[in-house]
N, C-alpha and C positions, 0 to 999 in steps of 0.2 A: 415642351414648347421650345422651338428653335428661336434663339435670340439673334444669332449672327449667321449670315451666309457669306462665305469667302468665295469669291468668284475669280477664277484663273482662266485666262484665254491663252490658247496654245496653237502653235503651228511649228512643227519641226524643232521642238525644244527638248530633244532627248538628252542633251548635255546638261540641262538645267532643271527639268521638271521634277526629277526624283528628289533632289536636294530641297527644292521649293516646297513640295508636298510634305517631305519629312519634317521640315521646320514648322509647317502649319500644324500638323498633327501632334507635334511635340510642345505646343503652346500650353503654358500654365494658366488656365482660366477656369472659373467655375461656371461660365456661361455655356449653354448648349449651342453648338455650332455645326453647320454642315459645310461641305466643300463641293463646289460645282466647277467642273472643268468643261469648257466649251472649246472644242478643237475644230479648226477650219482646214481640214484636209492634210494632216501630217503624212509625210511619206517616209519618215524615219520611225524610230521605236518609241515615240512620245506616248502613244496610246497604250502600248504594252507596259511601259513603266507606270503610267498613271493608274492602270487597273490593279496594280499591286497595293494600292491604298484605298481606303473606304470612301472614295469620292464618287459623286454622281457625275457621269460622263455623258456629254451630248456632242454630237458631231454635226457640222454644217458643211455643205459642199465646198469644194475648192473654188476659189474665186468669189465667194459670196461674202467674205469678211469685209466689214465696214466699221471703222473705228467707233462711230457713235451707235449705229444700228445694232452691232453685235453686243456692245455693252448693255444696251437696252434689252436685248434678247436674253442675255445672261441674267439680268435683274428680274425679268419676268418669270424665270424658272425658280427663283429663290423663295424660301419660306420665312426667312428671318426678318426681324424688324429693323435690322441694320445690315447694310450691304457693304462688304469689304472687297475692294479690288486690289489684287496683287499680281504684278507681272510675273510670268513664269520664269523669267531670268532674274528676278529679284529675290534676295535671300535675307529673311529676317535675321537681325543680329542677335537678338536675345529671346529667351523663352517667354517674356512678358510683353512682347511686341503687340499682340492682339489685345491684351487687357489694357495696355496703356493707350492704344489707339481709341478703343471704345469708351474708355473712362471719361473722355471729353464730352460725351453726350449726357452726362449728369446735369449739364446746363441745358435747359429746354430750349434756349435760343440758338443753340448750335445745330446747324443743318448738315455740315460736312467737316471732315478732318482729313488732313494729309500729313504724312510723316517724312522723316529725313532720308535723303539718299547719300550714302557714302560711296566713294569710288572703289571699284574693285582693284585688286592687285594688278598692276600693269596698265592702269589708266594713264592717259596722256596728261602732261602738265596742264594743258588747256582745260581738260575735263575736271581735274582736281581743283583748279582755281575757280571754275564756274560753279561747281557743286558746293564749294565752301562759301561762295558769295550768296547763292540762292537758298541753300539749306544750312542756315547757321545754328548757333547754340540756343538762341532766344526763342521761347514760345511766343507765338503771335495769335491774337484774337482779332480777326478782321471784321469790321463793320463800317457803316457809312462814315462814322465820326473820325476814322483813321485813314481814310482814302488818300488825302493829300500827304499825310505823313509817310505812308508806305510807297507812294508813287507807283512805279511799274510793277512792284511786287503785289499790289492790291488784288489783282485778278489771277495771280499765279496759283495753279492747282495741278496736281498730277495724280492720275489714277494708277500709276505704277505702284503706289502705296497709299491707299486712301480709304475712307469710309463715308457712307451717306446714310442718313435716315431713309428708310424705305418710303415713308410718307412724303418726304421732300422729293425723292426721285419720281414718285408717282405724279406729283404736281409739276415737277420741272425735270423732265427726262433729258437725256443727252440730245443735243440738237442735231438731227439727222441731215440737215442741210450742210453740215460741215464734214468734209472728208477727213480732216485732221484737226488736231488741237481741240477736240471735242471736250476735253477736260476743262480748258479755259472757257469754252462756251457755256458749260453747265455751271461753272463757278460764277460767271457773270449773272446768269439767271438766278442763282441762289442768293447772291449778295444783293442784287437789285430788288429781290422780293422781300428783303428785310431780315433774312437769316444771317447768322454768323458762320464764318469758316475759321477753323483753328489750324494753325501749323504747330504740330507736336514733335519737337526734335528728339524726344526720348523713344519714339516709335521708329527705329532705324532699320533700314535695309541696305544691303550692298547692291548697288545697281549703277552701271555706267556703260557707255558705248564709246569706243574710239572712232572718231570720224575724220576723214581726210579734209583738207582745206576746201575742196570742191563740194563735198557733201555738206559741210557746215554752211557754205554760201547758199546752197539750194534750200536747206532746211530753214535757215533764217529768212530767206526770201518768202517762203510760205508763211512763216510766223508773222512777217510784216503784212502780208496780204490779209491774213485772218484778223490781225489786230485792227486793221483799217476797216474791214467789213463789220466787225463787232463794235467799232468805235471805243476801243479800250484805252487809247492814249490821249490824255489831256495835257495841259501845260505842266502840271505837277509831275506827271509821269515822264514827260520829255526831259524835264530838268533832272529828275532822279536817274534817268538813263545816261545823261551826259556825265553826271557825277560818278556813276558806277563805271562808265567807260574809262574815265581818267584814273579812277582808283585801280582798275585792273591793269591799265597801262603802266602805272607806277609799280604795281606789284610784280608784273612781268619783268620789268627792267631791273628790279632788285634781286632777281634770281641769281644764284651763283654763276659766275662766268668761267670758272676754271674747268679743266678736264673735259673740254668739248661742250660745256653747258651753254656757251654763248650761242651755238647753233640752235640749241633747243629753245633758247629765249627768242631768237628771231622767228623760229617756226611758230611758236606760240603767239607772238605778236601778229604774224601774217594771218593766222587762223582767226584771231579776234578781229582783224581788219576785214577779212572776208565776211565774217558774220555781220559786222556793222554795215558794210556796203549792201549785202544781201537783204538785210532787214529794211534799210532805207529805200532800196529799189522796190521791195514788196509793198511798202507804204505808198509808193507812187505808181503802182502797177497800172493805173488807168491811163498813164501816158506812154506805156510801152506797147509795141506791136504784139499781137497774139502769138506769132511764131516764136518771139523771144521769150515771152512769158511761159510758153510750154517747155522751152529748153531750160529755163531757170527753175521751174517748180519741181520739187523732189517728190511730191505726193500727187502729181497729176491734177492740180486744181483747175487746169484750163483745158481738160479733155485730152 
């Protein structure tokens, strides 16, 4: 009987998928698990590499990928009682990653778990600081009683490295009206339904992307739009965001200034400023003309 289904979504991941699958099949666990790869039209060697591993491979046409719909489709193919999502460019750090992730379901009140993201070698200073802030050392158990304490982190969830009870997903699937940040959407549904979500820092993966200042502005604009639509931000969340922004500002300014590092400090501060402005504009998108919103959106939220 299969207990765990590991779901990997791919498109042109020839550089990463082999290492990802190798790490999955090398996991030290007594649980029976399957690996399902859903590919959305790779034109490189992704599928050839994936077929070298005992994974079940499904293909969907180019252009049909949808962040929420495709994740729901992958889950519908699974046999396991627990669904584990792992990005094809995420690499589990340890051989017990899967065991540690799933162990949190020993608490019957836990509906979902997500693990830590560590920056890859070559990650920008901005990414290193952000990942350190969002994915810390402390294990968190999220429920309604700690919402005000966690602030903006309460609804944070990432299917780059996460697990769901299959029964919870069946009751609360990924919201297909969201083009992006579907993981935050499902987290809201899970928490609002009374389930707990655990952040497990011991379930680590290497995963990071270096974005330009413009890319960060556009991505955070979309984040602001989605947070407004889902009504994620209350007074406590706004206060925690302000405190976090000041903390990051101080941390940036404390970076070493010698050997050309001061330029890196200013670049990091500029990127954080772009993120803040983008997010605030996204939160007020109802006041912006459609043409401008289309230019700002990274994920085409406005057609």
